[in-house]
MARLO-201777 format. One record per residue (C-alpha): residue number from 1; residue in three letters; x, y, z. Coordinates in Angstrom, 1 decimal, padded with zeros to 4 digits, m for minus. Layout:
<nodes>
{NUM; ALA; {X; Y; Z}}
...
</nodes>
This chain:
<nodes>
{1; MET; {m020.4; 043.6; 001.3}}
{2; THR; {m020.1; 039.5; 001.5}}
{3; LYS; {m016.4; 038.3; 002.0}}
{4; GLU; {m015.1; 036.0; m000.6}}
{5; CYS; {m014.6; 032.6; 001.6}}
{6; THR; {m010.9; 031.3; 001.2}}
{7; LEU; {m010.3; 028.0; m000.6}}
{8; ALA; {m009.8; 026.3; 003.0}}
{9; GLU; {m013.0; 027.7; 004.1}}
{10; LYS; {m014.8; 026.4; 001.2}}
{11; ILE; {m013.3; 022.9; 001.5}}
{12; LEU; {m014.2; 022.8; 005.4}}
{13; THR; {m017.6; 023.9; 004.7}}
{14; GLY; {m018.0; 020.8; 002.6}}
{15; MET; {m016.7; 018.5; 004.9}}
{16; ARG; {m018.9; 019.9; 007.5}}
{17; SER; {m022.0; 019.3; 005.4}}
{18; ILE; {m020.8; 015.4; 005.3}}
{19; LEU; {m019.1; 014.8; 008.9}}
{20; GLY; {m021.3; 017.2; 010.9}}
{21; ASP; {m019.7; 019.4; 013.5}}
{22; ASP; {m017.7; 016.7; 015.9}}
{23; SER; {m014.2; 016.1; 015.8}}
{24; VAL; {m013.3; 013.2; 013.1}}
{25; ASN; {m009.9; 011.2; 012.9}}
{26; LEU; {m008.4; 010.3; 009.5}}
{27; HIS; {m008.8; 006.7; 009.4}}
{28; GLU; {m010.2; 004.4; 012.3}}
{29; PRO; {m011.1; 000.9; 012.5}}
{30; SER; {m014.7; m000.3; 012.6}}
{31; PHE; {m015.6; m003.4; 014.9}}
{32; LEU; {m019.2; m004.2; 014.0}}
{33; GLY; {m019.3; m007.9; 013.9}}
{34; ASN; {m017.3; m011.0; 015.6}}
{35; GLU; {m014.2; m009.6; 016.6}}
{36; SER; {m014.9; m010.1; 020.3}}
{37; ARG; {m016.6; m013.4; 019.9}}
{38; TYR; {m013.6; m014.9; 017.8}}
{39; VAL; {m011.1; m013.1; 020.4}}
{40; GLU; {m012.6; m015.0; 023.0}}
{41; GLU; {m013.1; m018.2; 021.3}}
{42; CYS; {m009.2; m017.9; 020.7}}
{43; LEU; {m008.4; m017.0; 024.5}}
{44; ARG; {m010.4; m019.8; 025.4}}
{45; SER; {m008.4; m022.2; 023.3}}
{46; THR; {m005.0; m020.8; 024.8}}
{47; ASN; {m003.5; m020.9; 021.1}}
{48; VAL; {m003.1; m017.2; 020.9}}
{49; ALA; {000.6; m017.4; 019.1}}
{50; SER; {001.6; m018.2; 015.5}}
{51; GLU; {m000.4; m021.6; 014.6}}
{52; GLY; {m004.1; m021.9; 014.9}}
{53; GLN; {m007.4; m022.3; 013.1}}
{54; PHE; {m007.9; m018.3; 012.7}}
{55; VAL; {m004.5; m018.1; 011.0}}
{56; SER; {m005.7; m020.7; 008.4}}
{57; GLN; {m009.1; m019.6; 008.2}}
{58; PHE; {m008.0; m015.9; 007.7}}
{59; GLU; {m005.7; m017.1; 004.7}}
{60; SER; {m008.4; m019.2; 003.4}}
{61; MET; {m010.8; m016.1; 003.2}}
{62; LEU; {m007.9; m013.6; 001.8}}
{63; ALA; {m007.4; m016.2; m001.1}}
{64; GLU; {m010.8; m016.6; m001.8}}
{65; TYR; {m011.5; m013.0; m002.1}}
{66; THR; {m008.4; m011.8; m004.0}}
{67; GLY; {m008.2; m015.0; m006.4}}
{68; ALA; {m004.4; m015.3; m004.9}}
{69; GLN; {m003.7; m019.2; m005.1}}
{70; HIS; {m001.4; m019.1; m001.9}}
{71; VAL; {m001.7; m016.6; 000.8}}
{72; ILE; {000.8; m016.4; 003.8}}
{73; ALA; {m000.4; m014.4; 006.7}}
{74; VAL; {002.7; m012.1; 008.5}}
{75; SER; {003.1; m009.7; 011.3}}
{76; SER; {003.2; m006.6; 009.0}}
{77; GLY; {002.9; m005.3; 005.8}}
{78; THR; {006.5; m004.5; 006.0}}
{79; ALA; {007.4; m007.7; 006.8}}
{80; ALA; {005.7; m008.9; 003.7}}
{81; LEU; {007.6; m006.5; 001.7}}
{82; HIS; {010.7; m007.5; 003.0}}
{83; VAL; {010.2; m011.4; 002.4}}
{84; ALA; {008.5; m010.6; m001.1}}
{85; LEU; {011.9; m009.2; m002.2}}
{86; LEU; {014.0; m012.0; m000.8}}
{87; LEU; {011.7; m014.3; m002.5}}
{88; VAL; {012.2; m012.7; m005.9}}
{89; GLY; {016.1; m012.8; m005.5}}
{90; VAL; {016.9; m009.4; m004.4}}
{91; SER; {020.4; m009.6; m002.4}}
{92; ARG; {023.0; m007.3; m001.6}}
{93; ASP; {023.8; m004.4; m003.7}}
{94; ASP; {021.0; m004.9; m006.1}}
{95; GLU; {018.9; m001.9; m007.2}}
{96; VAL; {015.2; m001.9; m006.8}}
{97; LEU; {012.8; 000.6; m008.4}}
{98; VAL; {010.8; 002.1; m006.0}}
{99; PRO; {008.2; 004.7; m006.8}}
{100; ASP; {009.2; 008.2; m005.1}}
{101; LEU; {005.9; 008.7; m003.5}}
{102; SER; {005.2; 005.8; m001.2}}
{103; PHE; {005.2; 005.2; 002.4}}
{104; ILE; {008.6; 004.9; 003.9}}
{105; ALA; {008.1; 001.0; 004.3}}
{106; THR; {008.6; 000.4; 000.7}}
{107; ALA; {012.1; 001.6; 000.7}}
{108; ASN; {012.7; 000.2; 003.9}}
{109; SER; {012.2; m003.2; 002.8}}
{110; VAL; {014.5; m002.7; 000.3}}
{111; ALA; {017.2; m001.7; 002.6}}
{112; TYR; {016.6; m004.5; 004.7}}
{113; CYS; {017.9; m006.9; 001.8}}
{114; SER; {021.3; m004.4; 001.7}}
{115; ALA; {020.0; m003.7; m001.5}}
{116; ILE; {019.5; 000.2; m002.9}}
{117; PRO; {016.1; 002.0; m003.7}}
{118; HIS; {016.1; 003.5; m007.1}}
{119; PHE; {013.5; 006.0; m006.9}}
{120; VAL; {011.0; 006.6; m010.0}}
{121; ASP; {008.5; 009.1; m010.8}}
{122; VAL; {005.0; 008.8; m010.3}}
{123; GLU; {001.7; 010.5; m012.2}}
{124; GLU; {m000.8; 012.6; m011.2}}
{125; GLU; {m003.7; 010.7; m012.0}}
{126; HIS; {m003.4; 007.7; m009.9}}
{127; CYS; {m000.3; 008.6; m008.1}}
{128; GLY; {001.4; 005.4; m009.1}}
{129; ILE; {004.3; 004.8; m011.1}}
{130; ARG; {004.8; 007.0; m014.5}}
{131; VAL; {005.1; 003.8; m016.8}}
{132; PRO; {006.1; 006.1; m019.9}}
{133; LYS; {008.7; 008.1; m018.5}}
{134; LEU; {009.9; 004.8; m016.7}}
{135; GLN; {010.4; 003.0; m019.8}}
{136; GLU; {012.2; 006.1; m021.3}}
{137; TYR; {014.3; 006.2; m018.4}}
{138; LEU; {015.5; 002.6; m018.3}}
{139; GLU; {016.5; 002.9; m022.0}}
{140; SER; {018.9; 005.8; m021.4}}
{141; CYS; {020.2; 004.6; m018.3}}
{142; SER; {020.5; 000.8; m018.2}}
{143; THR; {021.7; m002.3; m020.4}}
{144; GLN; {020.8; m005.6; m020.9}}
{145; GLU; {023.8; m008.1; m020.1}}
{146; ASP; {022.9; m011.7; m020.6}}
{147; GLY; {019.1; m011.3; m019.6}}
{148; VAL; {020.1; m009.0; m016.6}}
{149; CYS; {019.4; m005.1; m016.3}}
{150; VAL; {022.3; m003.2; m015.4}}
{151; ASN; {022.7; 000.5; m014.5}}
{152; ARG; {025.0; 001.9; m016.6}}
{153; GLN; {026.3; 004.6; m014.1}}
{154; THR; {026.7; 002.3; m010.9}}
{155; GLY; {027.1; m001.1; m012.9}}
{156; ARG; {024.8; m002.5; m010.1}}
{157; ARG; {022.0; m005.0; m011.0}}
{158; ILE; {018.7; m003.5; m011.3}}
{159; LYS; {016.7; m006.5; m010.1}}
{160; ALA; {012.9; m005.7; m009.3}}
{161; ILE; {010.3; m002.9; m009.5}}
{162; ILE; {007.6; m002.0; m006.7}}
{163; PRO; {004.5; m000.6; m007.9}}
{164; MET; {002.4; 000.7; m005.2}}
{165; HIS; {m001.1; 001.3; m005.5}}
{166; ALA; {m001.2; 004.7; m003.7}}
{167; PHE; {m004.0; 005.4; m001.5}}
{168; GLY; {m006.0; 002.2; m003.0}}
{169; HIS; {m005.8; 003.3; m006.7}}
{170; PRO; {m004.4; 000.4; m008.8}}
{171; VAL; {m001.1; 001.5; m011.0}}
{172; ASP; {m001.5; 000.6; m014.8}}
{173; MET; {m000.3; m002.9; m014.5}}
{174; ASP; {m000.6; m003.9; m018.3}}
{175; SER; {002.1; m001.2; m019.3}}
{176; LEU; {004.2; m001.9; m016.1}}
{177; LEU; {004.5; m005.7; m016.9}}
{178; GLU; {005.4; m005.0; m020.3}}
{179; VAL; {008.5; m002.8; m019.4}}
{180; ALA; {009.2; m005.4; m016.6}}
{181; GLU; {009.4; m008.0; m019.0}}
{182; LYS; {011.4; m005.8; m021.4}}
{183; PHE; {013.8; m005.0; m019.0}}
{184; SER; {013.9; m008.3; m017.0}}
{185; LEU; {012.6; m006.8; m013.6}}
{186; ASP; {010.6; m008.9; m011.2}}
{187; VAL; {007.6; m007.6; m009.9}}
{188; VAL; {006.3; m007.3; m006.5}}
{189; GLU; {003.3; m005.2; m005.8}}
{190; ASP; {002.9; m003.1; m002.7}}
{191; ALA; {m000.7; m003.4; m002.3}}
{192; ALA; {m000.7; m002.6; 001.3}}
{193; GLU; {m003.1; 000.0; 000.8}}
{194; ALA; {m005.2; m001.6; m001.7}}
{195; LEU; {m007.1; m004.6; m000.3}}
{196; GLY; {m010.6; m004.5; m002.2}}
{197; SER; {m009.2; m002.7; m005.4}}
{198; PHE; {m009.3; m004.5; m008.6}}
{199; TYR; {m007.4; m003.9; m012.2}}
{200; LYS; {m009.5; m005.1; m015.1}}
{201; GLY; {m011.2; m007.4; m012.8}}
{202; ARG; {m008.0; m008.9; m011.0}}
{203; HIS; {m007.1; m008.1; m007.3}}
{204; ALA; {m004.4; m005.6; m006.8}}
{205; GLY; {m001.4; m007.6; m005.3}}
{206; THR; {m002.2; m010.6; m007.9}}
{207; LEU; {m000.7; m009.4; m011.2}}
{208; GLY; {003.1; m009.6; m010.2}}
{209; HIS; {005.6; m012.3; m009.1}}
{210; VAL; {004.4; m011.7; m005.7}}
{211; GLY; {002.2; m009.0; m003.9}}
{212; VAL; {001.8; m007.8; m000.2}}
{213; LEU; {m001.1; m006.7; 001.9}}
{214; SER; {m001.2; m004.8; 005.1}}
{215; PHE; {m003.6; m004.9; 008.0}}
{216; ASN; {m002.1; m002.2; 010.1}}
{217; GLY; {m004.8; m000.4; 012.5}}
{218; ASN; {m005.5; 002.4; 009.8}}
{219; LYS; {m006.1; 000.1; 006.8}}
{220; ILE; {m009.5; m001.0; 005.3}}
{221; ILE; {m009.4; m004.1; 007.5}}
{222; THR; {m007.1; m004.5; 010.5}}
{223; THR; {m006.1; m007.5; 012.5}}
{224; GLY; {m004.3; m004.6; 014.9}}
{225; GLY; {m000.9; m005.5; 012.9}}
{226; GLY; {m000.3; m007.9; 010.0}}
{227; GLY; {000.2; m008.5; 006.5}}
{228; ALA; {000.3; m011.2; 004.0}}
{229; LEU; {001.7; m012.4; 001.0}}
{230; LEU; {m000.2; m013.4; m002.4}}
{231; THR; {001.6; m015.5; m004.9}}
{232; ASP; {000.2; m018.1; m007.6}}
{233; ASP; {003.9; m019.6; m007.7}}
{234; PRO; {003.7; m023.0; m005.1}}
{235; GLU; {007.5; m022.7; m004.9}}
{236; LEU; {007.5; m019.0; m003.9}}
{237; ALA; {004.6; m019.8; m001.4}}
{238; ALA; {006.4; m022.7; 000.3}}
{239; ASN; {009.7; m020.7; 000.7}}
{240; ALA; {007.8; m017.6; 002.2}}
{241; ARG; {005.8; m019.9; 004.7}}
{242; HIS; {009.2; m021.5; 005.6}}
{243; ILE; {011.2; m018.3; 006.3}}
{244; THR; {008.5; m016.5; 007.9}}
{245; ARG; {008.6; m019.4; 010.3}}
{246; THR; {012.2; m018.8; 011.5}}
{247; ALA; {013.1; m021.7; 008.6}}
{248; LYS; {012.6; m024.4; 011.1}}
{249; LEU; {012.6; m027.9; 009.6}}
{250; PRO; {009.2; m030.0; 010.6}}
{251; HIS; {010.2; m032.3; 013.7}}
{252; ARG; {008.2; m033.6; 016.6}}
{253; TRP; {010.6; m031.8; 019.3}}
{254; GLU; {014.1; m031.0; 017.7}}
{255; TYR; {014.8; m027.2; 016.7}}
{256; ILE; {016.4; m027.6; 013.3}}
{257; HIS; {016.9; m024.5; 010.8}}
{258; ASP; {018.6; m024.7; 007.8}}
{259; GLN; {018.6; m021.1; 006.8}}
{260; VAL; {018.4; m017.5; 008.3}}
{261; GLY; {014.6; m017.3; 008.7}}
{262; TYR; {012.2; m014.4; 010.3}}
{263; ASN; {010.0; m014.6; 013.0}}
{264; TYR; {007.4; m012.7; 010.9}}
{265; ARG; {004.2; m014.9; 011.8}}
{266; LEU; {001.1; m013.5; 012.2}}
{267; PRO; {m000.2; m014.6; 015.9}}
{268; ASN; {m003.6; m016.5; 016.0}}
{269; LEU; {m005.1; m013.8; 018.4}}
{270; ASN; {m004.6; m011.2; 015.4}}
{271; ALA; {m006.1; m013.7; 012.8}}
{272; ALA; {m009.2; m014.0; 014.9}}
{273; ILE; {m009.9; m010.2; 014.4}}
{274; GLY; {m009.0; m010.4; 010.8}}
{275; VAL; {m011.5; m013.5; 009.9}}
{276; ALA; {m014.5; m011.2; 011.6}}
{277; GLN; {m012.7; m008.0; 009.7}}
{278; MET; {m013.3; m010.2; 006.3}}
{279; GLU; {m016.7; m011.0; 007.2}}
{280; LYS; {m017.6; m007.2; 007.1}}
{281; LEU; {m015.2; m006.2; 004.0}}
{282; PRO; {m018.1; m005.8; 001.4}}
{283; LEU; {m019.7; m003.5; 003.9}}
{284; PHE; {m016.6; m001.4; 004.4}}
{285; LEU; {m016.1; m001.1; 000.6}}
{286; ASP; {m019.7; m000.1; m000.2}}
{287; ARG; {m019.4; 002.4; 002.6}}
{288; LYS; {m016.2; 003.8; 001.2}}
{289; ARG; {m017.6; 004.3; m002.3}}
{290; SER; {m020.7; 006.3; m000.9}}
{291; LEU; {m018.4; 008.6; 001.5}}
{292; PHE; {m016.3; 009.2; m002.1}}
{293; ALA; {m019.5; 010.2; m003.9}}
{294; ALA; {m020.7; 012.5; m000.6}}
{295; TYR; {m017.0; 014.2; m001.1}}
{296; ALA; {m017.2; 014.3; m004.9}}
{297; LYS; {m020.4; 016.2; m004.6}}
{298; VAL; {m019.1; 019.0; m002.3}}
{299; ILE; {m015.7; 019.4; m003.9}}
{300; ALA; {m016.6; 019.6; m007.6}}
{301; PRO; {m018.1; 023.2; m007.5}}
{302; ILE; {m014.8; 024.4; m005.7}}
{303; GLN; {m012.2; 025.7; m008.1}}
{304; GLY; {m008.3; 024.6; m007.6}}
{305; VAL; {m009.3; 021.5; m006.1}}
{306; LYS; {m010.4; 018.0; m007.1}}
{307; LEU; {m010.7; 014.7; m005.7}}
{308; ILE; {m008.5; 011.5; m006.9}}
{309; CYS; {m010.9; 009.0; m008.4}}
{310; GLU; {m010.5; 005.6; m009.8}}
{311; SER; {m009.1; 004.9; m013.1}}
{312; GLN; {m010.9; 003.7; m016.1}}
{313; ASP; {m010.9; m000.3; m015.8}}
{314; CYS; {m010.1; 000.1; m012.1}}
{315; ARG; {m012.4; m000.4; m009.1}}
{316; SER; {m010.5; 001.6; m006.2}}
{317; ASN; {m011.3; 000.7; m002.6}}
{318; TYR; {m011.2; 004.2; m001.9}}
{319; TRP; {m008.8; 003.6; 001.4}}
{320; LEU; {m007.9; 007.5; 001.9}}
{321; GLN; {m010.1; 010.1; 000.1}}
{322; THR; {m007.5; 012.4; m001.4}}
{323; LEU; {m007.8; 015.9; m002.7}}
{324; ILE; {m005.4; 017.2; m005.1}}
{325; LEU; {m004.7; 020.8; m005.2}}
{326; ASP; {m004.3; 022.5; m009.0}}
{327; GLN; {m000.7; 023.6; m009.3}}
{328; ASP; {m001.6; 027.3; m009.1}}
{329; PHE; {m003.3; 026.5; m005.5}}
{330; GLN; {m000.6; 024.3; m004.1}}
{331; HIS; {000.7; 027.0; m001.6}}
{332; GLU; {m002.8; 026.8; m000.1}}
{333; ARG; {m002.0; 023.3; 001.2}}
{334; ASP; {m000.9; 024.3; 004.8}}
{335; SER; {m003.6; 026.7; 005.2}}
{336; ILE; {m006.1; 023.8; 004.5}}
{337; LEU; {m004.5; 021.6; 006.5}}
{338; SER; {m004.4; 024.2; 009.5}}
{339; THR; {m008.0; 025.3; 008.7}}
{340; THR; {m009.5; 021.6; 009.0}}
{341; ASN; {m007.6; 020.4; 011.9}}
{342; ASP; {m008.1; 023.2; 013.9}}
{343; ALA; {m011.9; 022.5; 013.3}}
{344; GLY; {m011.5; 019.1; 014.3}}
{345; PHE; {m011.2; 017.2; 011.2}}
{346; VAL; {m007.7; 015.3; 011.0}}
{347; THR; {m006.3; 015.9; 007.6}}
{348; ARG; {m002.9; 014.9; 006.4}}
{349; PRO; {m000.4; 015.4; 003.8}}
{350; ALA; {001.2; 012.7; 001.5}}
{351; TRP; {004.4; 011.4; 003.0}}
{352; GLN; {007.6; 013.1; 002.2}}
{353; SER; {009.3; 012.2; m001.4}}
{354; LEU; {011.3; 009.2; m000.9}}
{355; SER; {014.3; 010.5; m002.6}}
{356; ARG; {014.6; 013.5; m000.4}}
{357; SER; {014.1; 011.7; 002.9}}
{358; LYS; {017.3; 011.5; 005.1}}
{359; PRO; {017.7; 007.7; 004.9}}
{360; PHE; {017.7; 007.6; 000.9}}
{361; ARG; {019.2; 010.9; m000.1}}
{362; ALA; {022.0; 009.1; m001.8}}
{363; SER; {020.1; 006.5; m003.6}}
{364; PRO; {020.0; 007.2; m007.3}}
{365; SER; {016.9; 008.5; m008.5}}
{366; MET; {015.4; 009.9; m011.9}}
{367; LYS; {015.9; 013.6; m012.3}}
{368; ASP; {013.3; 016.3; m012.8}}
{369; MET; {010.3; 014.1; m010.8}}
{370; GLN; {007.2; 015.5; m010.8}}
{371; SER; {006.4; 013.5; m007.5}}
{372; VAL; {008.4; 016.1; m005.4}}
{373; ASP; {006.1; 018.7; m006.8}}
{374; LEU; {002.8; 016.6; m006.1}}
{375; VAL; {003.6; 015.7; m002.4}}
{376; ASN; {002.9; 019.5; m002.0}}
{377; ARG; {m000.4; 019.2; m003.6}}
{378; LEU; {m001.9; 016.0; m001.9}}
{379; ILE; {m004.3; 016.2; 001.3}}
{380; ASN; {m006.0; 012.8; 002.8}}
{381; LEU; {m009.4; 013.6; 004.2}}
{382; PRO; {m011.0; 011.6; 006.9}}
{383; SER; {m012.0; 008.2; 005.3}}
{384; SER; {m013.3; 005.9; 008.0}}
{385; SER; {m015.8; 003.4; 006.4}}
{386; PHE; {m018.5; 004.4; 009.4}}
{387; LEU; {m018.3; 008.0; 007.8}}
{388; GLY; {m019.9; 006.5; 004.7}}
</nodes>
C-alpha cells in the first residue's frame, strides 16, 4: 500500500524537480558582467569613497530605468527610508502608518526620527497594506484639524504612510493615494524589494512623494550594501543630497555645516558594482519570471498551498518566490521549513509581525489584524536569479 506523501514532501519533490539535489541558498547575488572590471577601474583611480563617476553613472541609470526625475544613492535602504521621512517633515512624536508585515527597517526608520510607527493591516493577495480597511480605520480613529490628521486617542499627528511592496509585489497605489490625500498623509514608498516592479506602467517607488530602493546583498541587484531615494520634486532631491552628505556647504577648503546631517553617501567603489549590476537587470528579471513559472507549475497541483503572483495591472520583479498556506494548513509551516532546510534548500518564514516585535509592542495598531495570522502561513523559496 502506497504511503500518502505529506504536504512538506510534496513541496520538496516539486522543488527538487526545479533545483536539483544540491544545496541552494535563499537568495544569492549574480556577478555575470563588468563588476570586476569596474571595481578595478575604481581602485586604479583611487577615488573609492563618496564622490566619483560611478556614483553619478549609477544614479543616472536608475533614473532612466525607473523614470524618477531625481535619484540620490545612499549607503543602505534603511538610510534612504530615514532620510525620506525627514524630507516629508516627519518629526518627534508624529505617528507614521506602517504595514504590520514588513522587515523591521521600515519601523526602525520611523523611530530614527523620534516618531512612532502605527501599524496597519495587510491583505493576503500581495501582502501590502489593506486599503479598504485602512480607510475605515482612519475614519473611526482620526480627525482632521486644519488639514492635519490627528489620532483621536493619542492626540498625536499622523503625518505619513509607508506602503511597502512586499517581496516585489506592488501595493494598490491608486486606492492608497486616494486615502492618503483624503487624510492629509505624505506617502513614502518602501520599494526596497521592488526594483523592476511596475504598477500600471509606473515603477514602484515613483508614485508617492518619495520612494526608496535597497541594494543589499540579497536584493535583485546589489552594491554590497546601498540604497537610493527616488523623487520628482527638485527641492526634496536637493535637500536629500545635502543632508546625506553631512549637510556640508560647498567650499574649496572650509568645513561648514548648516544643519544636522548624515554620512549616508554611497561609496564610489560600491557604485561601480551597481553599474555592472544594472547592465544585467533585464536578464535577472527575465530569469526571475522563468523561475516563478517553474515553481507555479509544480505548486499548482498541491492542495493547501499556492504561490503568490503579481496582481492585475502590476508587473512584479518576483524578488522572493513566496508560498502561502491555506488557513487549514498553517500548522504545516514548520514541518515544511524543517523538511526543505534539512534537504539543503534554504527556505524562510516571513518576518515577525511588527506590532508583536519587542521594540514596538507599545506602538498603536489596528485591532484584529489578519497580518498576525498571515505571517504564520508564508514561506519564501530559493529565488536567486541564476536558478531561472
